N, C-alpha and C positions, 0 to 999 in steps of 0.2 A: 141581497140578504140571503144567507144560507138557510136550508131547511131546519137545521139544528137551532139557529137563532130564532126563526119564526116560531118554533115549538116552545123552546125553553127561555127565550129572551136573551139579551146580552148580559155580560158579567155585571155591568152597571145596573141593569134592570133587577138582577137578583140581589145586588147589594141594597138598592133602594127598598126592595120588598122587605128585606131583613131589618131595615131601620124604621119602618113604618110604626111598629109598636112603641119605639122610643119617642117618636114625634107625637104620637097620641098621648103618651104619658106627660110630655111637656105641656101640651095643650090643656090637659085636664087640670093642671095646677094654676092656669092663668087667672081664673075668676077668683080664687082664694087669695092670690097675691095682690090683686087689685084692691082688696079691702084693707090692706096693711097701710099704716102710716109710713112716711118717709123713713123715720127712725127705725121702725120695725123691719122695713125692707133692707135697710143698711145693716142691721144686726145680723142678717143672714150670712154675711161674709165671715164674721167671727164664729158663728155656729158651724159653718162648713169647715173652717180651720180646726176647730175642736174635734170634729168628727174624723178628720184626716189623722189627727194626732192619736185618736183612739183606735185607729186601725182600719178605717174604711178607705176605699180606693177612690180615685178620680172618677172611674166608671160608675161607682155607686152613687156619686154626687151629681153626675151629668144631667139627668132630667130636671132636678130641682135648680141646679146652678144655671142652666140655660133658660129656664123659666124666669129666674130672678133677673138675668141680664135683659131678657126681652121686656120685662116690666120696667126696669130702670131706664132702658132706651126709650120706651114710650113716654116716660115722664120727663126725660132730660134732653133728648136729641130732636132737632128740627130738620126736616127735609130741605136741602138747599134748592133754590129755584122753584119752590113749591108755589102753587096757585094761591094758597091761603097761608098767612104767616103762622098759624097755629097747627100746621100739619106736622105731626110728630112721626118718628121712625119706630116702627114695630116690625120685628123679624117675621117674614113670611115662613110658611112651613118648609118651602124649598131651601130657605136660608138656614133653618134649623138643621136640615139634612146635610147641607154643606158644612156646617159647623161640626157635626158629628164626624164626618169624613176627615176633616182637618185634625180633630182631636185624636183620631185613630192613627195618625201619621201617614196619611195618603194625600193624593192630589184631587182637588175638586175642580172639575171643568164646568164653569157656569158662563152662559152667554153674556157678552158684554152688556152692561147696563143692569145686571141683576143684583147689584149691591154687595160686591165682594168685601168692600171695606167694613161694612156692618157685619158680615158673616164672621170675619176674623175676631170680632170682639167676644164671641161665644167661647171658642177654645182658649183664647188669650186669658179671659177671666178665670176659667176653670183651672188651667194649668198654673196660673200665677198664684193660686191659693197655696201651693206647696212652698212658695218663697224662694224658688230657685231661679226665677227670672224667665221672661218670655221675650224673644226678639221677633219683631215683625219687620220683614225685609221688603223694601220698595226699590223702584228703579232709579229714583233721583231724590235729591235733598228736598225739593219743593213738596213732593208727595208725602215724604216722611213727616215733615213738619205740619203739612195740612191735615193729614189723617190723624196725627197725634192730637192736635188741638181740637179737631172735630169731635173725636171720641172722648176727650179728656173729661168733660162734665159728667159723663156716665160713670167712668172709672172712679173719679173722685167721690161721686155720690155713693158708690159701693165701698168706699174706703181703700181703694187701690191708688197707687201713684203711677204716672206715665211720663216718659221723657223721649226726646228725639236727639240722636247724635247727628252732627252735621260736619262736613269738611270745613277746615279752618276754624273749628270751634275751640274755645279756650279749654285748657286741661281741666279746670274746676267744673265747667259746665258739662263736659263729657263724662267726668266721673259721677256727677249728680244724675245724669241721664241713665247711666248703667246701673246705678243703685236703685232706680225705680223698679216697680214690679213688672212693668211692661215697657220695652224700649223699641222705638221705631228708628229705622236708619236704612242706608243703602247697602247693597251687597259689598261694594268696594270698601266702604267705611268700616263695616264689621270685620272684613278680612284684613284691612290694614291695621286696625286696632289689635287684632290677634298677633300680627307680626311685630308691631311696636311693643306690645306687652312682653314678648319674648326677646326683646332687646334691652329691656329696662335693667338697671343695676341695683335697684332697691325694690323690694317686694311691695311696699306701700305705694309705689308709683304706678302699679298696674291698675287698669281701669275696668277691664271687660268682665272678669269673673267667669263663672261656669257657663259652658255652652250647653244649655239644657234643652230648650225647645225653640225651634224657629218656624215661623209661618212665612213662606216666601210668596209675595205677590208677583204676578206675571212670571210664574215659575219657569215657564218654557223659555222666556227671554234670558233669565239669569242662569239656569242650570243646563240649557241646551246651547243657545246662541253665544253666551258668554263663557261657555265651559272651556274653550281653548285658550282663554285669556288668563295668563298667570298674573297675580298681583306681585309686584316687585318693589322692594325698598333697596335703593342702590346708592353707591358712592362713586366718585370720579375714578376713571380708569387711566392707565398710562398710554393707552393706544393712541397713535397719531391719527388725526382726521384728514391730513393732506392727501392720503391715498384715494379718498373718495372723489376728490376733484380730478385727480389724474385718471381714475377709472371712468368718470363721467365724460371726460374729454375724448377718451378712446371709444367709449360706447356710442357716442354721436357719429363716429365714422363707420360703424359696422352696419351691415345691411341684413335685415331679417330674411331667413330662407337661404342666404348665401354664407353669412359669417356666423349666424347663430339661429337656433330653433326655439320657438316658444310653444309651451304646452299650457293652454289656457285652463284646462281642467285641473291640472296639478299646480298651476301658477308657478311654473318653473321656466328657466332660461338655460340653454346649454350651448356652448361654443362648438362650432364645427372645426374640422381640421384646418380649413382655410382661415377661419376666425382666429384660431390659436396662433397660427403663423403671424397674422397681422398684429395681434396683441403683443407677441414676443418682439416683433420688429419695433413697435411703438415704444415699448419699455426698454429696448436695447439689452435684452437678456437672451441667453441660449434656450432656456426652458422655464416656463412658469410653473412646472411641476417638480422642479428640483427643491431640495431641502430649504434653501435660503429664499426661494421665491414662491413657495407653495401657497402663500396667502392670496396671491393675485387673482387666481380664478374666482375666488369668493367675491372679491371686490368688483371685478368686471361683471360677473353674473348678477349680482345684486343691482348694479347700475342698469343692466339690460332689463331687468324686471321692473325697475323704477320707470323706465322709459316706455316699455311695451305693455305692462299689465296694470299699472296704477295711474289712473287718470285724474287730473286736476278737476275739481268741481263735481267729481263722481265719488272717488275714493277718499279725497282729501280736499281741503281748501287752504289757501295761503292767506293768513291774517297777519298784517304787519311784517315781521321778519321770522315768522314761524309757520311750520306745516302742522295743521290740525286735522286729525283723522275724522272722517264722517262714518258713523256707525251704519253698516250696510242694512241692518235690520230695523233701526228706528229712524234713520235719517238725521240723527242729532250729532252735534259736534262732540267729540270725545276729548275734552280739555285734559291736558296732563298725561295723555296716553301716547305711547310711542310703539312703532313696529319694532320687532326684535331683530337680532342677528345682523345689524348694520343696514337694514332696508330703509329705516327712517333717515339715516344719514345720507344714503344714496339719493333719496328723494329730495332732501335739502340741497344736495349738490346739483341735482337736475334743475331745481328752481333757482339756482345761483344764490342761495341764502347762506348765512353763516352757519356752519355745521356745529351742532352741539357735540360736546365731547362724549365719546362712548362711555358707558357707565359699567361699574362692576357690581354684581349682585351681592347684597348684604343679607337679604332675607327674601324668601319667595314661597308662594303656595298658589296652586290653582284653585279656582272657585269650586271645582268638583270635589277636591279633597278638603277644602275648608268646611263646606257644608256637611260633609260626611263625618265631621268631628262632633256634630250635635248628637245628644242622646236621643232626641226625637226630631224628625224633620217632616214638614208638611208644606203643601203649596196650593196655590189657586191661580187660575187663569181662564181665559175664554177659549184657548186653543192649545190643548195638550194631548188630545186623543191620538193624533197622527204620530206622536212620538212616544206612545205608551210603552212600546218594547224597550226603548232606551231608558226611560225612567225606571222600568222594572229591573233591567239588567245591571245598571250602574248604581242606582240609588236605592233599589229595593222599594220603590214607591208604586203603588197601584193608582191608576187613573179612573175615577168614577165620574160619569157624566150626569150632571144634575139637570132635571127638566126646568124649563122657564116658568115663571110665576103666571105669566099670561101667554097665550098661544103666539108663536112667531108667525107673522103674516107677511114678512118681507118677500118680494118676488126677485129671485135670482135668475136673470136672463142667461141663456147660453153664451159662451164665448164667441166673438167674431174674429175670424182668422183671415189675414191678408198675406199676400206674397212678399211685399216689401214694407220696410218701416215707414217710408214716405206715404204710401197708400194708407197705412194704418193711422198715421198721425193726422192726415187730412180727414179721415172718417171720424176720428175722435173729436176734432174741432167742430165738425158738422153736428154730431150728436149733442155736444155741449150747447151749441147755438139753438138747436131744436128744443131741448128741454128747458133752457133758459127763457125761451120765448113764451112758454106756458106759465112761467113764474115759479116753477119748481126749483128749489135750491139744489145745487150740484157740488159734490165733493170729488175732485179729480185727483187720483192717487198716482204719483210718479215714483220711480225707483232712484232718482238722483237729482241733485241740485240743478245740474245742466239741463235735464229734461224738463224740470218745472219751469225754468226760465225760458226754454224754447216754446212751451205751450203758452206761457204768459205773453210772449211777443206775438204769437199767432192770434190770441184772443184780442189783444190790443188793436191789431190790424183790422179785426172784424168789429171793433167798437164795443166790445162786451166788457163791462166793468167787472173786476174780479180782485181777489186778494191772493197773495202768494205766501205760503208758509213753508219755509225750509230753514236749514241750519244757519243761514246768513242773517235771518231776521227773527230768530227764535224768541227774542225778548218780547215780541208782539203776539206770541202764541195765544195767550189767554183771550186777548181782544179779538183776534181773528176767529178763534173757535166759537166765541160767544155769539158771533153774527152768522156763522156758517149755516145754521138751520133756518135763517130768516128767508122770507119770500123773495125770489129772484136773485139770491146770492150765489156767486160762483167762487169756489175756493180751490186753488191748486195747492196740493201739499205733497211733500215727500212722506216717507213712512212715519214721520213725526206724529201725524194725525191718527196713527193706527193703534196706539196704546194710551190708556189713562185719560182719554179725552171724551167728554160727554157732550154731544151736540144736541141741544134742546131745540125742538121744532117751534117756529114762530106761528103767529096767528094765521089761520087759513091754509097752512101748509099741509095739514093732514088731508084736507079735501082734494089737494092737488096730487096726492100720492106719496107725500113724505119726502125725505131726503133721497136723492138719487146719487149713488156712488158709482164712479166710473174709473176702473183700473186701466191704466195705459200700457201695462205690461205685467206678465205673470212673474212673481218672485220665485226664487229657487225653492223656498219652503212654502208649502201650502198654508202653514199657520199664519204667515204674514199676509197672504191674500185674505184669509178668513178674518184676520184682525181688521183689515180695511173694510170688508163687507159688514163687519159687526158695528160700524159707526152708524148704520141705519137700521130701522126696524127694532129699536130697543123698547123694552117694556110694553110690547103690544102695539107700538106705533107702526103705521104703514111705511113702506120704503121699497127701494129697488136697487139692483146692482147689475153691472155688466163689466166684463173684462175684454180688452182688445189685445190681440196677439199678432205678431208677424213672424215669418220664417227667419227674419234677420235679427230677431231678439236674441240676446245672449243665451237664454235658457234653451231655445229651440236650436240655435246654431251649434251649440256645444254638445247638448245631450240628446236631442231628438231630431236631427236634420233629415235623415233619409226616410224614416217611417212616415212622419207627418207629411213630408213633401210628396211621397208616393201616394198617400191617401188623397191629397188635394188634387194631384194630377189625374187621379182616377175619377174625381168628380168633375173634371174638365174645367179647372179653375183658370181664369184669364186675368190679365192686368186690371187692377182696380176692383176686382170682384171679391166679395166677402163670402166666407163659408161659415155656416152655423150647423154643426152636426155633432151628435153625442160621441161618435167614433173618434172625431178629432179631439174633443174635450177629454176623452179618456186617454188618448195618446199624450196629451199635455200633462195630465195627472201622473201618467207613468213616468214621464221625464222628470217631474218634480220628485216622485218617489225615488228615482234613481239618484238624484242629487242628494236627497236627504240621507239615503243609505251611504253614499260616498262620504258625506260630512260626518255621519255617525262613525264610520270606520276610522276617520282621522281623529275624532275625539276619543274613541276607544283606544287607539294606538297611543295617543298622548297619555292617556290614563295609565296604560300598562307601563310606560316608561316612568311616569311620575310616581307610581306606587312605590318604586324603589326609593326615590328621594323622600317620599311621604313617611315610610317606615323609619328612615334615618332621621328625618326631621322630628318625628314624635320622640325618638330616643333622646336626641340632643335636648329638645325643649323640656322633656320630663326631667331629665338630669339637671338642667339649668334651673328649673323651678325648685327642685330640692335644694340646690345650692343657695338660691335666693332665700329660702326659708330656713337655711342652716340645718337641714335635716340630715342626720347621720354623716356629717362632714368627716368626723374622726374615723368612722368605719370606712368611708370612701378612701381616705388617705392611707389607712393601713392595708386596704385591699390593693391599692396601687403599688405600695411598697412591696407587698408579697408577689404580685404579678411581675414586677420588674425584676426581683431577685430570682424567682423561679425560671423565667424565660432566659435570663442571662446565664444562670447556672447550666441550663440546657445547652447553651452555645459553647461553653468552655469545657464541660465535662460530659463525656459520652460513656455511659456504663458498659457499653460493649467493648470499649478499649481498656487496655491495662492501665493501672493508675499512673504508671510512669509516663504515659502518653497524654494525661490530662494537663490542660493548660491552667494549672492552679495559680501560678504567679500572675497570669493575665487577669484571672477572675478577681484575685485579691487587690490588684492595682485598680481595676474598675470599681470595686467596692469602696476602696479608700477615697478614690476621686469623687464618687457619687455621694457617699454618706459621711465622708470625713472620718472614717473609723478604720483603724489598723487592726487586722485579725491575724493571729498566728495559729494555724491549724495544728502544728506540732504540740503546742501547749495543751490542746484539748484532745489530742490523740484520736483525731477523727479521720476515717479512711473511706467511708461510703458516701455516695452522692446525697442520699436522703439526710444523713447526719450533717453534711456540709450545708445543705439548704436550711435545716433547722437552726444551726448555729448562726448563720447569717441573718435569718429572719428574727431570731430572738434578740440578737445584738442590735439590729436596726430598730426593732420595736422598743427596746430599752432606750435607745438614743432618742427616739420620737417622744417617749414619755418624759425624758430629761428636758427635751425642748419645750414641752408643755409647762413644766415646772419653771423653767428659766423665763419664758415669755408670759406665761399665764394662759389658762385654758380659754378664757373668753377672748383674749387678744389674738391667740393663735387661730381660733375659729374665724375671726374677722379677716385675718391675713389669708387664710386658706380660701375663704369665700371670694375675696377680691382676686387672688391669683387664678383660681379656677374660672371665674367669670371672664377674666381677661384672656386666658388661654383658650377657653371654649369658643368665645366670640371670634377671636383672631383665626383660629384653626378652621372653624366652621365657614367663615368667609372665604378662606383660601380653598376649602373643599368645594364650595359652590362654584368657584371660578374653574377649578379643575373638572368638575362634573359638566359644566357648560361645554368645555372643549371636548370632553369624552363623548357627549351626546351628539355634538355637531359632526363628528367624523365616524361614528359607530356604524352608519349605514354602509360604509365601504367594506366592512367585514364580510358582507354578503358575497363579495367577489371571491373570497377565500373559502366559499362553501361552508360558512358557519352562520348560525342564526344570530343576527345583530342584537336581538333582545336578550338572549341568553348571555352573550358576551358582555353586554352592558351591565346586566345584573351581577355577573361574576366580577368584573373589574370594579364596579361601584362598591361591592362588598370589600374587596381588597383595599381600595382607597379609604373607605370608612374605617376599617380596622387599623390602617396605618395612621390615620388622623387621631383615633382614640389612643393609640400607643404613644404618639407624639405628645399629646396632652399629658398623659400619665408621666412620661419621662421628664418633661420640662417642669411640671409642678413639683414632683418629688425632688428634683434637683434643687429647686429654689428653696423649698421648705428646709432642707438640711443645711443650706448655706446661710440661713438667717442667723444673726446675732444681735443681742441687745446692745445699744450704745452704752457708753460709760455713764451718761446722764440717766438718772432714774426716770421711770414713767411718772407722769404727774399724779398728784395725790388723789385725783378723782378717778384714776384708773381708766381714763378715756384713751382708746387706742389712737396712736399718732404714728404715721408712717415714718416720720423723721427720727423716731427712736430706734429704728431697726436698720441694719446694713447687711449686705452679703459678705460672707467671710472672705471670699476670694477676690472681690473687687472693691469692697467698701463703698459701693454706690448705694444711694437710697433706693427704696422700692420703686419699680417703674410706675410712672404716673398713670392712674386709671382714668380714662376719659369719662367726663360726666355725660349723662344722656342729653342728646341734642334733638330738638324737634325740627331741625332744618335739613334733615336728610331728603334726598330726592325720592319721591314716591310716585310710582307710575304703574298703571296696568299696561303691560307690554303685550301688544297684540301679536299672536303667533302669525308668522308671515308665510306659512305654508312653504317653507324654504326648501330649495333643492339641495341635495347633499353635495358636500365638497370635501376636499382633502383636509384631514384634521391637522390642527397645529400641534406641535409637540407639547406634551404635558410636562411642565417643569416642576420638579419636586420642591416643595416649600421647606422641607426639613431634611436633615441627614437621616438616612435609613438605618435603623438599628439592626444588629445581627439577627435578632429574633422576630423582627417585623416582617410582614409579607413582602416578597420581592416585588419592586415596582414594574418588573418586566411583564407581569401578568401570568407567571407560571403557576401561581397558587402555592409555591413552596416558600419556606422562610428564606430571607436574604442570605443567611450564612450557608445555606445548603444549595444556593443557586449562584447568582451573579456575585455574591460576596465571598465566595470560597477563597479567592486569591487576595 
């Protein structure tokens, strides 16, 4: 602790001191509220809403609102697993502080077991009074449903509604849940609903509404661990899957160190010159880096990564005929999730499973950018302080550490460090047996399914009864956790037991020292270790913890091999000998900080790239929303007509040239072909560029007004809406596909001494402007080619597509697909991919003369590659 901190306290200490008067105000109201009848207490909600309408703010109402929630909770909520059936839930002072921090839009770090679910009810109620909705975000469907039903009696008592969104929920139930004052759900489901709403073709089909205020439970898991995970709605792609099997067959013949190199820290694989020669010989090609074979290095290197870096029963499991990812932070199976960039298909080929077709992105957003869409964001967790800098820089969230309600008396033993993994594993089993013999319950934390099963076999050989909790038997989680704190119980668990689990101590266990937590390996992130430690010593209970480490563990081997090894040799460490020393523990912590910083840089880098897409996404979705609401459609069409004419006139008429050199005939031919209007400039005696533009604009605007009279304003608006939605959705999908290819190869620009990020932003802007121009040209083309059929529109004046044809082809309007809820939706895990040569970007539309040139020069096509 620094001298400054000793004198002035931490930032959190200063925040807590500033909040003390508010807590005292809340406490002063308690006795008065206890005298109110249920009806009088319930009436407070209406009174608060009236005061808000009269001009008061939420901050003005906070002390009274929090006091009302506390009293309603005391009357309506029961403590689960309580010793007596009438023990009710009343917010402690530290929970009031946590609620204030959440309302202020910050992160509250509260030790596990301090009642964060109850804390969230305070700001949720207060902010729900505005009627704009409050979203409480949990890590899985079970917790969302459990927490909502648990708190529902209190919300309903106060006149508020609450609902929970679930995966595979009916449309009606989901719409009802979003209409509630307070909505519980998972981060993925909230994100997917945002994407789905922006793919709807009718405004009334949207369910989510305003993204007003979100309280994110386990905020470090969702906004840090999951930050690199984009949510993706996808459709089938035309890419062949056969190449993955060919690449897998070749990869099995290559030798690490000779034919390819592996970088574990970056999770990348690179072919050596000798490896390249063998691959080319196997494929029967002259060069895998030629234009027609340039995809092969990507397939081969992904296959090498699948074999060398991604291990079965550690990174994934095989269930039936499918590969399911195991979450490295929670140990849970990630159903429906796929690695990106072909890695998932490479692993399927490695396991000789049927390869799922590669998919094409239809809509995507990262969790980072989704949660930054909320007007106000807050979070709570037991472990956020180690990532405070990242929360501040990316989300603008301050982390405030809240003290425990009762003193924490858990004993955290120093780490034990061994030279080899075998020595460490033997010592772990010995300690389990020793503690078990005393009758003290033990929770053994492992980092993978494979390790949990290895320790299970070792304990079985010693005749020690135990339970195993990992992703393979997650359905028994509740039953296993319920017994984990009983006398003599031994539970081996992956990181699944680290979050959201409350281990209650059995009779006589407190006298034995409480639950003993034993970590078999340090995780990359200190937060995950702290989560495991937090399973014991909750709410003032006794408990103890210890971590075992070996120099062969991944963390030590990759990030801190030399320094720690040197320290151990200095202490004269021999085979089988354990070292416990603060210097070694600090070195381990430094290694963890190094990994955390490395992962932060990856997340920050992803965000910098995704911010480009984020701005484009916001633009498209905002425009699409206006189209759905039929807002200013006529103005949009007139603007498109004007932009099209002005840009085209620029291409045909250069005021610097003599009028004899102007391509007037070409301009008028284009105008007739596009708008179906013949114009004779001689009739109007027009000789300047501005006058030509004005004439063409006036004539086109008059033709558009005639079209309105011919078809009818209301009918034309509906046609324009459908055409715009169809073109925007199609072009946006193609744009996402092109952006995927741009991003995959942009890293190679660094070899040309240019900044890949700057190049990516520049080219992404050109591609976006090209897409917008393409939408404009195609929609204005179609509008002016519409004609009413000879048969009149029905008497009810209901729009019918069959009543309209295109003048040039006499085909009916293109069929607009109805929204389907059977799209593939998956969170695609960023695979830490190595860069490879980019595939060529194929233009989806013909490039107009005034559109940006696709070569990337930044000039218009007519002034660049389109000159000839």
